[in-house]
C-alpha positions as CSV (number, residue, x, y, z in Angstrom):
1,M,197.0,72.3,178.6
2,T,199.0,70.8,181.3
3,I,198.3,72.8,184.8
4,Q,201.5,72.8,186.6
5,S,202.8,75.4,189.5
6,L,206.3,75.9,188.8
7,G,208.9,77.7,191.1
8,V,207.0,75.9,194.3
9,G,210.4,73.7,195.0
10,S,213.1,75.9,193.5
11,G,211.5,79.3,194.8
12,L,212.2,80.9,191.2
13,A,210.0,82.6,189.2
14,L,209.6,79.8,186.6
15,D,205.9,80.2,186.1
16,D,206.3,84.1,185.1
17,L,209.1,83.2,182.8
18,V,206.8,80.5,180.9
19,Q,204.5,82.9,180.3
20,Q,206.9,85.3,179.1
21,L,208.4,83.2,176.7
22,L,204.7,82.4,175.3
23,E,204.0,85.9,174.6
24,A,206.9,86.5,172.9
25,E,206.4,83.6,170.6
26,R,203.0,84.4,170.3
27,A,202.9,88.1,170.0
28,P,204.5,88.5,166.2
29,K,202.3,85.6,165.2
30,D,199.0,87.3,166.4
31,A,200.0,90.7,165.0
32,R,200.3,89.2,161.2
33,L,196.9,87.3,162.1
34,N,195.1,90.3,163.3
35,E,196.8,92.7,160.7
36,K,195.9,90.0,157.9
37,E,191.9,90.0,159.7
38,E,191.6,93.6,159.4
39,R,192.8,93.9,155.9
40,I,190.1,90.7,154.8
41,E,187.1,92.5,156.8
42,A,188.1,95.9,155.4
43,E,188.3,94.4,152.1
44,I,184.8,92.7,152.5
45,S,183.1,96.1,154.0
46,G,184.3,98.2,151.4
47,L,183.3,95.7,148.4
48,G,179.8,95.5,150.0
49,Q,179.7,99.1,150.1
50,I,180.7,99.8,146.5
51,K,178.3,96.9,145.6
52,S,175.6,98.8,146.9
53,K,176.0,102.2,145.9
54,L,177.0,100.3,142.4
55,S,173.5,98.8,142.4
56,A,171.8,102.0,143.4
57,F,173.4,104.1,140.4
58,E,172.6,100.6,138.4
59,D,168.8,101.0,139.4
60,S,168.9,104.9,138.4
61,V,170.5,104.3,134.7
62,D,168.1,101.7,134.5
63,E,165.0,103.9,135.2
64,L,166.8,106.3,132.7
65,R,167.2,103.6,129.7
66,S,163.7,102.7,130.0
67,D,161.8,106.0,130.7
68,A,159.3,106.2,128.1
69,D,158.6,109.8,128.9
70,I,162.2,110.9,128.8
71,N,161.5,113.2,125.9
72,G,157.6,113.8,127.0
73,R,155.3,116.5,125.9
74,E,153.7,118.8,128.2
75,P,150.0,119.9,127.7
76,T,149.6,123.3,129.3
77,I,145.8,124.3,129.4
78,S,144.5,127.9,130.1
79,N,140.8,128.4,130.6
80,P,138.7,131.8,130.5
81,S,138.9,132.0,133.9
82,E,140.5,130.1,137.2
83,D,136.9,128.9,137.9
84,D,136.8,126.8,134.6
85,D,137.9,123.2,134.5
86,V,136.7,122.5,130.5
87,L,139.0,120.1,129.8
88,S,142.3,117.8,130.6
89,A,144.7,116.5,128.1
90,E,147.6,114.2,127.5
91,A,150.2,114.1,124.7
92,S,152.3,111.2,123.3
93,N,156.1,111.6,122.9
94,S,155.3,111.9,119.2
95,A,152.9,114.8,119.4
96,L,153.9,117.9,117.2
97,R,154.3,121.3,119.2
98,G,151.3,123.5,118.6
99,S,148.6,125.3,120.2
100,Y,144.8,124.9,119.9
101,E,141.6,127.0,120.9
102,I,138.7,124.6,121.7
103,T,135.3,125.1,122.8
104,V,133.1,122.7,124.2
105,E,129.3,122.8,123.2
106,Q,127.8,119.4,124.5
107,L,129.2,116.9,126.9
108,A,128.4,113.2,125.8
109,S,125.3,111.9,127.8
110,G,123.5,108.5,128.0
111,S,119.9,108.1,127.8
112,R,117.3,109.6,130.3
113,I,113.9,108.2,130.1
114,T,110.7,109.2,132.7
115,T,107.6,107.9,133.1
116,D,104.7,110.1,132.1
117,D,102.9,112.0,134.5
118,G,100.3,110.7,136.6
119,A,101.3,107.3,135.4
120,F,101.5,106.4,139.3
121,T,100.4,108.1,142.3
122,S,102.6,106.5,145.0
123,S,105.9,104.6,145.0
124,T,104.2,101.8,147.1
125,D,102.0,101.2,143.9
126,A,102.0,97.9,142.4
127,V,103.2,98.0,138.9
128,L,101.6,95.0,137.9
129,S,98.3,93.8,139.7
130,T,98.0,90.0,138.5
131,G,100.1,87.8,136.6
132,A,103.8,88.3,135.7
133,G,105.3,90.0,133.0
134,S,109.1,91.4,132.4
135,L,111.0,94.4,131.1
136,T,114.1,94.0,128.9
137,F,116.6,96.9,128.7
138,D,118.7,97.0,125.8
139,V,121.6,99.3,124.3
140,G,122.4,99.1,120.3
141,G,121.1,95.2,120.6
142,S,124.8,94.6,122.1
143,D,124.0,94.9,126.3
144,S,120.8,93.8,127.7
145,F,119.2,92.6,130.7
146,T,115.4,91.4,131.7
147,I,113.8,92.2,135.2
148,D,111.0,89.8,135.6
149,V,108.0,91.5,137.3
150,T,105.5,89.4,139.8
151,A,102.0,90.5,140.8
152,G,101.9,92.8,143.5
153,M,105.9,94.0,143.3
154,T,105.9,98.0,144.2
155,L,107.6,100.8,142.3
156,T,110.2,100.7,144.5
157,E,110.6,97.3,144.6
158,L,111.2,97.6,140.8
159,R,113.8,100.2,141.0
160,E,115.7,98.2,143.6
161,A,115.3,94.9,141.1
162,I,116.8,96.8,138.2
163,N,119.7,98.9,140.2
164,N,120.8,95.4,141.7
165,A,120.5,93.3,138.7
166,D,123.7,91.1,138.0
167,D,123.8,91.7,134.5
168,N,123.1,95.1,134.4
169,F,125.5,97.0,132.3
170,G,124.8,100.5,133.3
171,V,121.2,101.4,134.0
172,T,120.2,103.4,137.1
173,A,116.7,103.9,138.2
174,N,115.5,106.5,140.6
175,I,112.2,107.9,141.9
176,I,111.3,111.4,141.9
177,D,108.5,112.3,144.1
178,T,106.7,115.6,142.4
179,G,104.7,116.1,145.3
180,T,102.0,117.1,142.8
181,S,99.2,115.4,140.6
182,A,102.1,114.1,138.5
183,G,102.8,111.8,141.1
184,P,105.9,110.1,141.7
185,R,108.0,109.4,138.4
186,L,110.7,106.7,137.6
187,V,113.4,108.0,136.0
188,Y,116.2,105.5,133.8
189,S,119.6,106.9,133.3
190,S,121.8,104.8,131.2
191,S,125.5,105.3,131.2
192,E,126.1,104.3,127.6
193,T,127.1,107.3,126.1
194,G,127.1,108.6,122.1
195,E,124.9,108.6,119.5
196,G,122.7,106.0,118.5
197,N,123.5,104.3,121.9
198,D,119.8,105.0,123.1
199,L,118.5,102.9,125.7
200,V,115.3,100.8,124.6
201,I,112.7,98.9,127.5
202,T,110.4,96.4,126.2
203,N,107.1,95.2,127.8
204,D,108.0,91.5,126.7
205,T,104.7,90.0,127.7
206,G,102.5,92.9,126.6
207,A,100.6,93.2,129.8
208,A,99.3,96.4,129.9
209,E,100.0,97.6,133.2
210,L,103.9,97.2,132.2
211,D,103.4,99.8,129.0
212,R,103.9,103.1,131.2
213,L,107.1,101.7,132.5
214,S,108.3,100.8,128.7
215,T,109.2,102.2,125.6
216,T,108.3,99.7,123.3
217,G,106.1,96.2,123.4
218,G,102.8,98.0,124.0
219,T,100.2,100.6,122.9
220,G,100.6,102.8,125.8
221,N,104.0,103.2,126.3
222,I,106.4,105.9,127.6
223,S,105.7,109.0,125.2
224,A,108.3,110.2,123.2
225,A,108.5,113.4,124.9
226,N,110.0,112.0,128.0
227,I,112.9,110.2,126.4
228,Q,116.0,112.0,125.9
229,S,118.3,109.9,123.3
230,A,122.3,109.6,124.1
231,Q,124.3,112.0,122.5
232,N,127.7,112.7,121.8
233,A,130.1,115.3,122.8
234,I,130.3,118.3,120.6
235,A,133.6,120.5,120.7
236,Y,135.4,122.6,118.1
237,I,139.1,123.2,117.6
238,D,140.1,126.2,115.9
239,G,136.6,126.1,114.7
240,I,136.1,122.9,113.0
241,E,133.8,120.9,114.8
242,V,134.5,117.2,116.3
243,Q,132.3,114.7,118.0
244,S,132.8,111.9,120.1
245,E,130.5,109.1,121.7
246,S,132.5,109.6,125.2
247,N,133.9,112.6,126.6
248,E,137.0,111.4,125.7
249,F,138.8,112.7,122.2
250,E,141.2,110.5,121.5
251,N,143.8,111.5,118.6
252,T,141.5,114.2,117.4
253,I,144.7,116.1,117.2
254,Q,147.2,113.7,116.3
255,N,148.8,111.8,119.1
256,V,146.9,113.9,121.6
257,S,144.2,113.0,123.7
258,F,142.0,115.3,125.8
259,E,138.6,114.7,128.2
260,V,136.3,117.5,128.4
261,N,134.7,117.9,131.7
262,E,132.3,121.0,131.4
263,V,130.4,122.8,128.6
264,S,132.7,126.1,127.5
265,P,131.4,129.3,129.6
266,K,130.0,132.1,127.2
267,D,130.6,135.7,127.1
268,A,128.1,138.5,127.3
269,N,126.8,137.8,123.8
270,G,126.2,134.2,124.4
271,D,129.0,133.0,122.4
272,L,131.5,130.3,123.7
273,L,134.7,131.0,125.3
274,A,137.5,129.1,124.1
275,T,140.6,127.2,126.1
276,T,144.3,127.5,124.8
277,L,145.7,123.8,124.8
278,D,149.5,124.2,124.0
279,I,151.3,121.2,123.3
280,G,155.2,121.7,124.2
281,Y,158.2,119.9,125.1
282,D,158.5,118.7,128.8
283,K,161.4,120.7,129.3
284,E,161.5,121.1,132.9
285,G,161.4,117.4,133.5
286,L,163.9,116.4,130.9
287,E,166.3,119.0,132.6
288,E,165.6,117.5,136.0
289,K,166.3,113.6,134.7
290,I,169.5,115.1,133.5
291,R,170.9,117.0,136.5
292,A,169.7,113.9,138.3
293,F,172.2,111.6,136.5
294,V,174.8,114.1,136.9
295,E,174.3,113.9,141.0
296,N,173.8,109.8,140.9
297,Y,177.2,109.4,138.6
298,N,179.1,112.0,141.2
299,S,177.8,110.2,144.2
300,L,179.0,106.8,143.1
301,I,182.4,108.7,142.2
302,D,182.9,110.0,145.4
303,E,182.2,106.3,146.7
304,I,185.1,105.3,144.9
305,D,187.4,107.8,145.5
306,T,186.7,107.4,149.3
307,L,187.6,103.5,149.2
308,T,190.3,103.8,147.0
309,R,192.3,106.7,148.6
310,Y,196.0,106.7,150.3
311,G,195.9,108.9,153.6
312,E,198.0,111.9,152.9
313,S,199.8,111.3,156.1
314,E,200.7,108.8,158.8
315,L,197.7,109.9,160.6
316,E,195.4,109.5,158.1
317,E,194.3,106.0,157.3
318,D,194.0,104.9,153.6
319,G,190.7,103.7,152.1
320,A,189.4,100.0,153.0
321,L,190.3,99.3,149.1
322,A,193.2,101.7,148.6
323,G,194.7,101.7,145.4
324,D,192.2,98.7,144.3
325,S,192.6,98.1,140.4
326,L,189.1,96.8,140.3
327,L,187.6,99.8,141.6
328,R,189.8,102.2,139.2
329,G,188.7,100.0,136.1
330,I,185.1,100.9,137.3
331,Q,185.9,104.4,137.6
332,T,187.8,104.4,134.0
333,T,185.2,102.2,132.2
334,M,182.3,104.5,133.3
335,A,184.3,107.6,132.0
336,N,184.8,106.2,128.9
337,I,181.1,105.4,128.6
338,V,180.0,108.8,129.9
339,G,182.7,110.9,127.5
340,G,181.9,108.4,124.7
341,N,180.6,109.5,121.3
342,V,176.9,108.6,120.5
343,S,176.4,108.2,116.9
344,A,172.5,107.6,117.0
345,S,171.8,111.0,118.2
346,A,172.7,114.4,116.1
347,L,174.0,115.9,119.2
348,G,177.1,113.2,119.3
349,G,177.5,113.0,122.9
350,L,176.8,114.7,126.6
351,F,179.0,117.4,126.0
352,Q,176.2,119.0,124.0
353,V,173.9,118.9,126.6
354,G,176.0,120.8,128.8
355,I,177.7,117.8,130.6
356,E,181.6,117.9,131.2
357,F,184.2,116.3,133.2
358,N,185.6,118.7,136.1
359,D,189.3,118.1,137.2
360,D,188.1,115.7,139.9
361,G,186.9,113.5,137.6
362,K,183.4,114.2,138.0
363,L,180.6,115.5,136.2
364,E,179.3,119.0,136.0
365,I,177.2,121.5,134.0
366,G,179.7,124.0,133.5
367,T,179.2,127.9,133.9
368,T,182.5,128.8,132.5
369,D,182.4,130.0,128.5
370,F,185.5,128.3,126.5
371,G,184.1,129.6,123.4
372,L,181.4,127.2,122.8
373,G,178.9,128.5,125.5
374,T,179.0,127.6,128.9
375,G,177.5,124.0,129.8
376,E,174.6,125.9,131.3
377,D,173.6,127.7,128.2
378,R,174.4,124.3,125.7
379,L,171.7,122.6,128.0
380,E,169.7,125.2,127.5
381,D,170.0,125.0,123.6
382,A,169.6,121.6,123.2
383,L,166.7,121.3,125.3
384,E,164.9,124.1,123.0
385,D,166.2,122.9,119.4
386,N,167.3,119.1,119.9
387,F,164.5,118.0,122.3
388,D,164.2,114.6,121.1
389,E,167.8,113.9,120.2
390,I,168.9,114.0,123.9
391,A,166.5,110.8,124.4
392,K,168.7,109.1,122.1
393,L,171.8,110.0,124.2
394,F,170.5,107.9,126.9
395,T,168.0,105.8,125.7
396,D,169.1,104.0,122.3
397,E,169.2,100.4,122.6
398,N,173.0,99.8,121.2
399,E,174.9,103.2,122.2
400,G,172.6,104.8,125.0
401,I,174.7,105.7,127.8
402,A,172.3,105.1,130.4
403,T,171.9,101.6,128.4
404,R,175.4,100.8,128.3
405,L,176.3,102.1,131.9
406,Y,173.3,99.7,133.0
407,E,174.9,96.9,131.2
408,F,178.3,97.5,132.5
409,A,177.5,98.0,136.4
410,D,175.4,94.7,135.8
411,E,178.6,92.9,135.1
412,Y,179.7,93.6,138.4
413,T,176.4,93.8,140.9
414,S,175.0,90.6,139.3
415,Y,174.8,87.3,141.4
416,G,177.9,86.1,139.4
417,G,179.5,89.4,139.0
418,L,183.0,90.8,139.4
419,I,182.2,92.1,143.0
420,S,180.4,89.0,144.0
421,L,183.4,86.7,143.1
422,R,185.9,88.8,144.7
423,E,183.6,89.1,148.0
424,Q,183.6,84.9,147.8
425,T,187.5,85.2,147.6
426,A,187.8,87.4,150.7
427,K,184.9,85.3,152.5
428,D,187.4,82.3,151.5
429,N,190.3,83.9,153.0
430,R,188.7,84.5,155.9
431,E,187.7,81.1,156.8
432,E,191.2,80.0,156.0
433,L,192.6,82.5,158.6
434,Y,190.3,80.9,160.9
435,D,192.0,77.7,160.3
436,E,195.4,79.6,160.9
437,R,194.2,80.8,164.6
438,E,193.3,77.5,165.2
439,T,196.8,76.1,164.1
440,L,198.4,78.4,166.0
441,E,196.6,77.6,169.1
442,L,197.5,74.0,168.9
443,R,201.1,74.8,168.1
444,M,201.5,77.1,171.4
445,Q,199.7,74.6,173.6
446,S,202.2,72.0,172.3
447,Y,205.1,74.4,173.1
448,E,203.7,75.6,176.6
449,D,203.9,71.9,177.6
450,T,207.6,71.6,176.2
451,L,208.3,74.4,178.1
452,R,206.5,73.2,181.2
453,G,208.6,69.8,181.1
454,K,211.7,71.7,180.7
455,Y,211.5,74.0,183.7
456,L,209.7,71.3,186.0
457,N,213.1,69.4,185.7
458,L,215.0,72.5,186.4
459,D,212.5,73.3,189.5
460,Q,212.9,69.7,190.5
461,T,216.7,69.9,190.4
462,V,216.8,72.8,192.2
463,A,214.9,71.7,195.0
464,Q,216.8,68.8,195.6
465,L,220.0,70.9,195.6
466,N,218.5,73.0,198.1
467,Q,217.7,70.0,200.1
468,T,221.2,68.6,199.9
469,S,222.4,72.3,200.9
470,S,220.5,72.3,203.8
471,A,221.3,68.8,204.9
472,L,225.0,69.7,204.7
473,L,224.4,72.7,206.5
474,A,222.6,71.0,209.4
475,S,225.5,68.5,209.7
476,L,228.0,70.9,209.9
477,G,226.0,72.6,212.7
């Protein structure tokens, strides 16, 4: 920019005049660019807002369309008393409704083996005086591990060797000090439950001293009275005996599994008291999902309405994307999907579960009865009479409403989606605007140079005239 102090020679306010002319030239162009920038920034902001809101809605319908438990069953357990915890249960979505009386006679357990009375006098007794030997622990021939026993190893050291063995499959050893002539007794417990899964302890080398620690492999092994075999869990379902190797009963009732936690309590006559297991529909859970869907849909529609509205007066600003056809298209297509027919479900559409459009274009579960029952009535009837069909309305892979809404939303929110493309176009326009501002600055600089050159000549001419005038007046005295 040329630096020149105008008006010094002529005494005229030429510098102010240049500034006024520059402002007059710049003002309309700045106003146009500012208005354009405000519009572009509003568009970018609005597109970001709707993309974020639509992405959140997409996530919610994604959860709904892939929710394996949308038509879940709800097991309800009624124990004989609040102090009892006889069993817990789970049911798959294909389980049939029903009620069952269950009593638990016996829990599943693993083998428990205890060394004989008087086998040891102290936990520091050596289990093997001389030489070496080994004990092998085996269940059913499938799982086994071996402990090497060296001369002088104490009962306590043997216990630790068993418990810390790397390949121990679930055998726990402990010492109970009786405080009597029976002396300390080593107790083996196996976690392998179920009939036939008995723990066998073999004295591999036949060293006589190891017989007192084993169930086989010698002549003086642990007596049968101190060997408790593994056993099944035993329960009765409506009087029918059922057994399981573990405390879990899988599909004993079709598509239902339950785990027994304790033996059933008994009445005054010694009879087992039943626990009631009811398999019903999880109506409350499904109703919550339906109401959450309505809420999420309406939240998105509110955002679209806010962004696309026109101010009702000059004092009320328009939305950032007032009248935008892209957003109106989103709203229209979503309404068509939500209000459409789903032939995969016997219910046909969301109207049959009480969901309808109100005058504002949002969803509601209506309370007004127009001869077909209120929305609340239809929802209650669907949950009671067509529970499994509700899931098809949302999750059918071809026609499900949640499935179609997710696919539609993804067209807009994905990296190459329609909103992303609009955002990129708006950002490109913003870059062009920056170029326009730079061009304007260059033009204004050139214009200022021109003005200053013009008024500099004027200033100099007037100054010369003033000097001539002063000289004439001086000579005329």
